[in-house]
N, CA, C and O atoms as a Tinker XYZ file with bonds, in Angstrom:
   264  protein
     1  N      2.621000    0.092000  -17.754000    73     2
     2  CA     2.239000   -0.006000  -16.383000    64     1     3
     3  C      1.338000   -1.612000  -16.262000    63     2     4     5
     4  O      0.373000   -2.025000  -16.906000    81     3
     5  N      2.175000   -2.267000  -15.104000    73     3     6
     6  CA     1.565000   -3.596000  -15.219000    64     5     7
     7  C      0.429000   -3.558000  -14.367000    63     6     8     9
     8  O      0.358000   -2.559000  -13.651000    81     7
     9  N     -0.604000   -4.519000  -14.255000    73     7    10
    10  CA    -1.537000   -4.665000  -13.348000    64     9    11
    11  C     -1.012000   -5.596000  -12.207000    63    10    12    13
    12  O     -0.151000   -6.470000  -12.298000    81    11
    13  N     -1.746000   -5.198000  -11.086000    73    11    14
    14  CA    -1.704000   -6.112000   -9.832000    64    13    15
    15  C     -2.375000   -7.207000  -10.083000    63    14    16    17
    16  O     -3.509000   -7.166000  -10.560000    81    15
    17  N     -1.753000   -8.326000   -9.790000    73    15    18
    18  CA    -2.367000  -10.083000  -10.249000    64    17    19
    19  C     -3.756000   -9.911000   -9.374000    63    18    20    21
    20  O     -4.866000  -10.101000   -9.869000    81    19
    21  N     -3.584000   -9.609000   -8.300000    73    19    22
    22  CA    -4.922000   -9.844000   -7.580000    64    21    23
    23  C     -6.241000   -8.781000   -7.645000    63    22    24    25
    24  O     -7.449000   -9.013000   -7.695000    81    23
    25  N     -5.722000   -7.920000   -7.629000    73    23    26
    26  CA    -6.879000   -6.840000   -7.872000    64    25    27
    27  C     -7.036000   -6.082000   -9.111000    63    26    28    29
    28  O     -7.988000   -5.314000   -9.256000    81    27
    29  N     -6.049000   -6.280000  -10.110000    73    27    30
    30  CA    -6.081000   -5.652000  -11.432000    64    29    31
    31  C     -5.779000   -4.108000  -11.361000    63    30    32    33
    32  O     -5.974000   -3.540000  -12.436000    81    31
    33  N     -5.446000   -3.487000  -10.567000    73    31    34
    34  CA    -5.080000   -2.044000  -10.280000    64    33    35
    35  C     -3.877000   -1.771000  -10.618000    63    34    36    37
    36  O     -3.000000   -2.533000  -10.213000    81    35
    37  N     -3.551000   -0.755000  -11.348000    73    35    38
    38  CA    -2.312000   -0.423000  -12.248000    64    37    39
    39  C     -0.977000   -0.595000  -10.802000    63    38    40    41
    40  O     -1.173000   -0.279000   -9.629000    81    39
    41  N      0.066000   -1.066000  -11.278000    73    39    42
    42  CA     1.112000   -1.367000  -10.504000    64    41    43
    43  C      2.152000   -0.149000  -10.892000    63    42    44    45
    44  O      2.668000   -0.182000  -12.009000    81    43
    45  N      2.450000    0.870000  -10.031000    73    43    46
    46  CA     3.058000    2.033000  -10.565000    64    45    47
    47  C      4.702000    2.257000  -10.275000    63    46    48    49
    48  O      4.974000    1.963000   -9.111000    81    47
    49  N      5.448000    2.547000  -10.781000    73    47    50
    50  CA     6.845000    2.634000  -10.412000    64    49    51
    51  C      7.062000    3.449000   -9.539000    63    50    52    53
    52  O      6.273000    4.391000   -9.465000    81    51
    53  N      8.326000    3.368000   -8.467000    73    51    54
    54  CA     8.502000    3.975000   -7.519000    64    53    55
    55  C      8.646000    5.805000   -7.814000    63    54    56    57
    56  O      8.370000    6.754000   -7.079000    81    55
    57  N      9.084000    5.758000   -8.923000    73    55    58
    58  CA     9.397000    7.423000   -9.478000    64    57    59
    59  C      8.035000    7.927000   -9.501000    63    58    60    61
    60  O      7.835000    9.088000   -9.142000    81    59
    61  N      7.179000    7.265000   -9.841000    73    59    62
    62  CA     6.113000    7.952000  -10.584000    64    61    63
    63  C      5.090000    8.200000   -9.016000    63    62    64    65
    64  O      4.205000    9.055000   -9.002000    81    63
    65  N      5.364000    7.397000   -7.892000    73    63    66
    66  CA     4.454000    7.528000   -6.832000    64    65    67
    67  C      5.086000    8.810000   -6.078000    63    66    68    69
    68  O      4.434000    9.677000   -5.497000    81    67
    69  N      6.523000    8.749000   -6.208000    73    67    70
    70  CA     7.116000   10.003000   -5.267000    64    69    71
    71  C      6.917000   11.021000   -5.816000    63    70    72    73
    72  O      6.745000   11.990000   -5.077000    81    71
    73  N      6.845000   11.269000   -7.486000    73    71    74
    74  CA     6.584000   12.454000   -8.104000    64    73    75
    75  C      5.224000   12.933000   -8.208000    63    74    76    77
    76  O      4.923000   14.080000   -8.537000    81    75
    77  N      4.311000   11.889000   -7.876000    73    75    78
    78  CA     2.955000   12.498000   -7.770000    64    77    79
    79  C      2.543000   13.577000   -6.666000    63    78    80    81
    80  O      2.751000   13.541000   -5.454000    81    79
    81  N      2.019000   14.367000   -7.293000    73    79    82
    82  CA     1.476000   15.605000   -6.347000    64    81    83
    83  C      0.294000   14.953000   -5.413000    63    82    84    85
    84  O      0.297000   15.217000   -4.211000    81    83
    85  N     -0.613000   14.187000   -5.913000    73    83    86
    86  CA    -1.638000   13.925000   -5.114000    64    85    87
    87  C     -1.425000   12.913000   -4.228000    63    86    88    89
    88  O     -2.289000   12.706000   -3.375000    81    87
    89  N     -0.332000   12.167000   -4.269000    73    87    90
    90  CA     0.302000   11.105000   -3.486000    64    89    91
    91  C      0.773000   11.968000   -2.239000    63    90    92    93
    92  O      1.430000   13.008000   -2.272000    81    91
    93  N      0.195000   11.168000   -0.932000    73    91    94
    94  CA     0.001000   11.973000    0.195000    64    93    95
    95  C      1.602000   11.897000    0.826000    63    94    96    97
    96  O      2.345000   10.955000    0.548000    81    95
    97  N      1.945000   12.839000    1.564000    73    95    98
    98  CA     3.624000   12.606000    2.115000    64    97    99
    99  C      3.387000   11.602000    2.986000    63    98   100   101
   100  O      4.482000   11.113000    3.265000    81    99
   101  N      2.480000   11.018000    3.583000    73    99   102
   102  CA     2.611000    9.852000    4.393000    64   101   103
   103  C      2.987000    8.785000    3.685000    63   102   104   105
   104  O      3.751000    7.937000    4.148000    81   103
   105  N      2.422000    8.724000    2.353000    73   103   106
   106  CA     2.592000    7.380000    1.440000    64   105   107
   107  C      4.053000    7.621000    0.761000    63   106   108   109
   108  O      4.667000    6.618000    0.397000    81   107
   109  N      4.528000    8.667000    0.610000    73   107   110
   110  CA     5.896000    8.985000    0.094000    64   109   111
   111  C      7.039000    8.717000    1.104000    63   110   112   113
   112  O      8.138000    8.214000    0.874000    81   111
   113  N      6.537000    9.162000    2.260000    73   111   114
   114  CA     7.707000    9.058000    3.080000    64   113   115
   115  C      7.772000    7.555000    3.860000    63   114   116   117
   116  O      8.679000    7.231000    4.626000    81   115
   117  N      6.615000    6.713000    3.499000    73   115   118
   118  CA     6.606000    5.203000    3.986000    64   117   119
   119  C      7.511000    4.426000    2.869000    63   118   120   121
   120  O      8.417000    3.615000    3.060000    81   119
   121  N      6.914000    4.993000    1.488000    73   119   122
   122  CA     7.770000    4.161000    0.444000    64   121   123
   123  C      9.103000    4.442000    0.440000    63   122   124   125
   124  O      9.886000    3.542000    0.136000    81   123
   125  N      9.515000    5.563000    0.731000    73   123   126
   126  CA    11.005000    5.904000    0.679000    64   125   127
   127  C     11.628000    5.076000    1.895000    63   126   128   129
   128  O     12.562000    4.292000    1.725000    81   127
   129  N     11.049000    5.306000    3.102000    73   127   130
   130  CA    11.593000    4.358000    4.248000    64   129   131
   131  C     11.733000    2.851000    4.024000    63   130   132   133
   132  O     12.652000    2.199000    4.519000    81   131
   133  N     10.556000    2.219000    3.077000    73   131   134
   134  CA    10.285000    0.815000    2.796000    64   133   135
   135  C     11.712000    0.545000    2.057000    63   134   136   137
   136  O     12.384000   -0.446000    2.343000    81   135
   137  N     12.044000    1.312000    1.278000    73   135   138
   138  CA    13.004000    1.203000   -0.085000    64   137   139
   139  C     14.323000    0.843000    0.691000    63   138   140   141
   140  O     15.104000    0.054000    0.159000    81   139
   141  N     14.623000    1.402000    1.973000    73   139   142
   142  CA    15.758000    1.346000    2.797000    64   141   143
   143  C     16.023000   -0.145000    3.621000    63   142   144   145
   144  O     17.141000   -0.362000    4.087000    81   143
   145  N     15.006000   -1.075000    3.756000    73   143   146
   146  CA    14.852000   -2.294000    4.403000    64   145   147
   147  C     15.040000   -3.169000    3.327000    63   146   148   149
   148  O     15.226000   -2.867000    2.149000    81   147
   149  N     14.956000   -4.598000    3.980000    73   147   150
   150  CA    14.913000   -5.780000    3.050000    64   149   151
   151  C     13.710000   -5.748000    2.458000    63   150   152   153
   152  O     12.707000   -5.380000    3.070000    81   151
   153  N     13.693000   -6.170000    1.085000    73   151   154
   154  CA    12.219000   -6.076000    0.244000    64   153   155
   155  C     11.209000   -7.063000    1.003000    63   154   156   157
   156  O     10.012000   -6.806000    1.139000    81   155
   157  N     11.720000   -8.012000    1.394000    73   155   158
   158  CA    10.700000   -9.154000    2.138000    64   157   159
   159  C     10.053000   -8.766000    3.117000    63   158   160   161
   160  O      8.863000   -9.055000    3.245000    81   159
   161  N     10.810000   -7.934000    4.113000    73   159   162
   162  CA    10.484000   -7.555000    5.285000    64   161   163
   163  C      9.446000   -6.245000    5.097000    63   162   164   165
   164  O      8.465000   -6.104000    5.827000    81   163
   165  N      9.696000   -5.563000    4.315000    73   163   166
   166  CA     9.011000   -4.287000    4.129000    64   165   167
   167  C      7.643000   -4.688000    3.370000    63   166   168   169
   168  O      6.624000   -4.007000    3.483000    81   167
   169  N      7.709000   -5.708000    2.688000    73   167   170
   170  CA     6.366000   -6.212000    1.913000    64   169   171
   171  C      5.530000   -6.787000    3.094000    63   170   172   173
   172  O      4.353000   -6.545000    3.362000    81   171
   173  N      6.264000   -7.472000    3.636000    73   171   174
   174  CA     5.318000   -8.361000    4.663000    64   173   175
   175  C      4.809000   -7.351000    5.676000    63   174   176   177
   176  O      3.601000   -7.413000    5.905000    81   175
   177  N      5.528000   -6.414000    6.336000    73   175   178
   178  CA     4.969000   -5.050000    6.952000    64   177   179
   179  C      3.803000   -4.532000    6.135000    63   178   180   181
   180  O      2.685000   -4.523000    6.651000    81   179
   181  N      3.975000   -4.120000    4.951000    73   179   182
   182  CA     2.784000   -3.542000    4.252000    64   181   183
   183  C      1.825000   -4.311000    4.169000    63   182   184   185
   184  O      0.742000   -3.725000    4.156000    81   183
   185  N      1.771000   -5.652000    4.092000    73   183   186
   186  CA     0.460000   -6.354000    3.856000    64   185   187
   187  C      0.018000   -6.525000    5.231000    63   186   188   189
   188  O     -1.202000   -6.441000    5.370000    81   187
   189  N      0.698000   -6.744000    6.281000    73   187   190
   190  CA     0.195000   -6.449000    7.493000    64   189   191
   191  C     -0.562000   -5.232000    7.827000    63   190   192   193
   192  O     -1.696000   -5.266000    8.304000    81   191
   193  N      0.036000   -4.249000    7.589000    73   191   194
   194  CA    -0.701000   -3.085000    7.570000    64   193   195
   195  C     -1.701000   -2.695000    6.981000    63   194   196   197
   196  O     -2.418000   -1.867000    7.544000    81   195
   197  N     -1.991000   -3.118000    5.846000    73   195   198
   198  CA    -3.014000   -3.201000    5.030000    64   197   199
   199  C     -4.358000   -3.929000    5.683000    63   198   200   201
   200  O     -5.528000   -3.555000    5.761000    81   199
   201  N     -3.607000   -5.254000    6.158000    73   199   202
   202  CA    -4.787000   -6.295000    6.591000    64   201   203
   203  C     -5.395000   -5.508000    8.160000    63   202   204   205
   204  O     -6.503000   -5.662000    8.675000    81   203
   205  N     -4.619000   -4.933000    8.489000    73   203   206
   206  CA    -5.272000   -4.317000   10.034000    64   205   207
   207  C     -5.955000   -3.275000    9.590000    63   206   208   209
   208  O     -7.088000   -3.197000   10.065000    81   207
   209  N     -5.583000   -2.258000    8.669000    73   207   210
   210  CA    -6.638000   -1.079000    8.235000    64   209   211
   211  C     -7.747000   -1.505000    7.413000    63   210   212   213
   212  O     -8.714000   -0.757000    7.273000    81   211
   213  N     -7.694000   -2.714000    6.819000    73   211   214
   214  CA    -9.033000   -3.137000    6.082000    64   213   215
   215  C     -9.867000   -3.600000    7.147000    63   214   216   217
   216  O    -11.001000   -3.127000    7.062000    81   215
   217  N     -9.666000   -4.478000    8.266000    73   215   218
   218  CA   -10.428000   -4.818000    9.494000    64   217   219
   219  C    -11.146000   -3.673000    9.835000    63   218   220   221
   220  O    -12.372000   -3.594000    9.771000    81   219
   221  N    -10.100000   -2.436000   10.341000    73   219   222
   222  CA   -10.705000   -1.498000   10.971000    64   221   223
   223  C    -11.625000   -0.482000    9.969000    63   222   224   225
   224  O    -12.359000    0.399000   10.418000    81   223
   225  N    -11.479000   -0.719000    8.800000    73   223   226
   226  CA   -12.571000    0.129000    7.974000    64   225   227
   227  C    -13.661000   -0.894000    7.907000    63   226   228   229
   228  O    -14.764000   -0.348000    7.947000    81   227
   229  N    -13.706000   -1.948000    7.834000    73   227   230
   230  CA   -14.784000   -2.893000    7.792000    64   229   231
   231  C    -15.649000   -2.671000    8.879000    63   230   232   233
   232  O    -16.861000   -2.479000    8.774000    81   231
   233  N    -14.829000   -2.710000   10.210000    73   231   234
   234  CA   -15.365000   -2.515000   11.458000    64   233   235
   235  C    -16.101000   -0.965000   11.582000    63   234   236   237
   236  O    -17.180000   -0.867000   12.166000    81   235
   237  N    -15.574000   -0.028000   11.117000    73   235   238
   238  CA   -16.190000    1.264000   10.914000    64   237   239
   239  C    -17.435000    1.282000   10.031000    63   238   240   241
   240  O    -18.458000    1.864000   10.392000    81   239
   241  N    -17.347000    0.732000    9.039000    73   239   242
   242  CA   -18.525000    0.565000    8.240000    64   241   243
   243  C    -19.648000   -0.325000    8.208000    63   242   244   245
   244  O    -20.591000   -0.410000    7.421000    81   243
   245  N    -19.288000   -1.084000    9.416000    73   243   246
   246  CA   -20.078000   -2.294000    9.754000    64   245   247
   247  C    -20.250000   -3.146000    8.496000    63   246   248   249
   248  O    -21.340000   -3.464000    8.020000    81   247
   249  N    -18.991000   -3.495000    7.987000    73   247   250
   250  CA   -19.305000   -4.674000    6.905000    64   249   251
   251  C    -18.842000   -6.179000    7.609000    63   250   252   253
   252  O    -18.306000   -6.307000    8.710000    81   251
   253  N    -19.113000   -6.996000    6.893000    73   251   254
   254  CA   -19.093000   -8.318000    7.143000    64   253   255
   255  C    -17.830000   -8.760000    6.148000    63   254   256   257
   256  O    -17.505000   -8.049000    5.197000    81   255
   257  N    -17.274000   -9.782000    6.408000    73   255   258
   258  CA   -16.275000  -10.424000    5.307000    64   257   259
   259  C    -16.997000  -11.162000    4.327000    63   258   260   261
   260  O    -18.054000  -11.728000    4.608000    81   259
   261  N    -16.476000  -11.189000    3.167000    73   259   262
   262  CA   -17.157000  -11.644000    2.372000    64   261   263
   263  C    -17.364000  -11.243000    0.818000    63   262   264
   264  O    -18.160000  -11.870000    0.119000    81   263
């Protein structure tokens, strides 16, 4: 398993995520949907979603950037 270059977390194979009983149905459905799309568009949308969710989490936890 490779490590993500920015965070060092393991990069999992598609089949691992889809077979993982601990993975949420939401992430599995999102992954399956993304695989039907242009990979550049899917990645850009995933990064945008992650950024928006990060901002929301930081606001809820009253955290500042940095």
